[in-house]
C-alpha positions in Angstrom: -23.6 28.5 -16.4 -25.4 27.8 -13.1 -23.5 24.5 -12.7 -20.1 26.2 -13.4 -20.8 28.8 -10.7 -21.7 26.1 -8.1 -18.6 24.1 -9.0 -16.4 27.2 -8.5 -18.0 27.8 -5.2 -17.3 24.2 -4.0 -13.7 24.6 -5.2 -13.3 27.8 -3.2 -14.7 26.2 0.0 -12.4 23.2 -0.3 -9.4 25.5 -1.0 -9.8 27.1 2.5 -9.0 24.0 4.5 -8.0 24.5 8.0 -4.6 23.9 9.6 -3.1 20.8 11.2 -1.0 20.5 14.3 1.3 17.4 14.9 4.0 16.4 17.3 5.3 13.6 19.5 5.2 13.2 23.3 8.0 11.4 25.1 9.7 11.2 28.5 13.2 12.4 29.4 14.8 9.2 28.1 13.1 9.8 24.7 10.6 6.9 25.2 7.3 7.7 23.4 4.4 8.1 25.8 1.4 6.1 24.4 -2.0 7.5 25.5 -0.7 10.9 26.6 -3.3 13.6 26.4 -2.7 16.6 24.2 -5.2 19.5 24.5 -5.5 22.6 22.4 -6.9 25.8 24.0 -7.7 29.1 22.4 -5.2 31.5 23.9 -7.5 34.6 24.1 -10.7 32.9 25.4 -9.1 29.9 27.2 -11.7 27.7 25.7 -11.1 24.1 24.8 -10.7 23.6 21.0 -9.7 20.0 20.7 -8.2 17.1 22.6 -6.5 14.0 21.4 -4.5 11.0 22.7 -1.1 9.9 21.4 -0.7 6.7 19.5 1.8 3.8 20.3 4.6 5.9 18.9 3.7 9.0 21.0 2.5 10.8 17.9 -0.6 13.1 17.9 -2.4 15.0 15.2 -5.1 17.7 15.6 -6.9 18.6 12.4 -9.2 21.4 11.2 -7.8 24.2 13.3 -9.0 27.7 12.5 -6.7 30.7 12.3 -5.7 32.1 15.7 -3.4 31.9 18.7 -3.5 28.7 20.8 -1.9 26.9 23.8 -1.1 23.2 23.9 -1.1 21.2 27.1 0.4 17.7 27.1 0.0 15.5 30.1 0.3 11.9 31.3 -0.3 10.2 34.6 2.7 10.5 36.9 4.3 13.3 34.7 4.3 17.1 34.9 2.1 18.9 32.4 4.0 20.6 29.6 2.5 23.9 28.3 3.4 25.5 25.0 1.9 29.0 24.6 1.4 31.5 21.7 1.1 29.0 18.9 0.0 31.0 15.9 -2.0 29.2 13.2 -2.4 30.9 9.9 -4.1 29.7 6.7 -4.0 25.9 6.1 -0.5 25.3 7.4 0.8 22.0 8.8 2.6 22.9 11.9 4.9 20.3 13.6 5.6 21.0 17.3 8.4 18.4 17.3 9.0 16.4 20.5 7.3 17.5 23.6 9.2 16.1 26.6 7.3 15.3 29.9 9.2 15.1 33.1 8.3 12.7 36.0 6.1 14.3 38.6 6.2 13.7 42.4 4.4 10.5 42.9 3.8 9.2 46.4 2.1 6.1 47.8 -0.2 6.4 50.8 -1.3 3.3 52.7 -4.8 3.6 54.3 -6.1 0.9 56.6 -9.7 0.4 57.7 -9.5 -1.6 60.9 -13.3 -1.4 61.7 -14.1 -4.5 59.7 -13.1 -8.1 60.6 -10.8 -8.4 57.6 -8.6 -5.5 57.3 -9.1 -3.6 54.0 -6.1 -1.8 52.6 -6.1 0.8 49.9 -3.3 2.1 47.9 -3.8 5.7 46.8 -1.5 7.5 44.3 -1.2 11.2 44.9 0.4 13.5 42.4 2.1 16.6 43.8 3.0 19.6 41.7 
């Protein structure tokens, strides 16, 4: 009898699996963005819950999400950050956010010279402007 009770407890724990969040990150020409960052924040506390990087097809998956309301921020160097708010997670659902499109940001190139040395040293600095 004791073993049956333990078995039923294990089954009930496994039955309450947590939710999964998936999606794809692409640019405005529908090209997948490999290595884009996708971060999940708790909406009420603004704390970081999870962060992942997209694969070669721009696809991401965040597993084991507890019930609650969340915000997703997707970003990639040279692109504007995309924020999706009020994502409600209930039970053990698998939620697909579809395609998250990132738009190009303002990228400028600044040339800096350091003439104080014999050989001129040049630096190229990329600045992202919002």
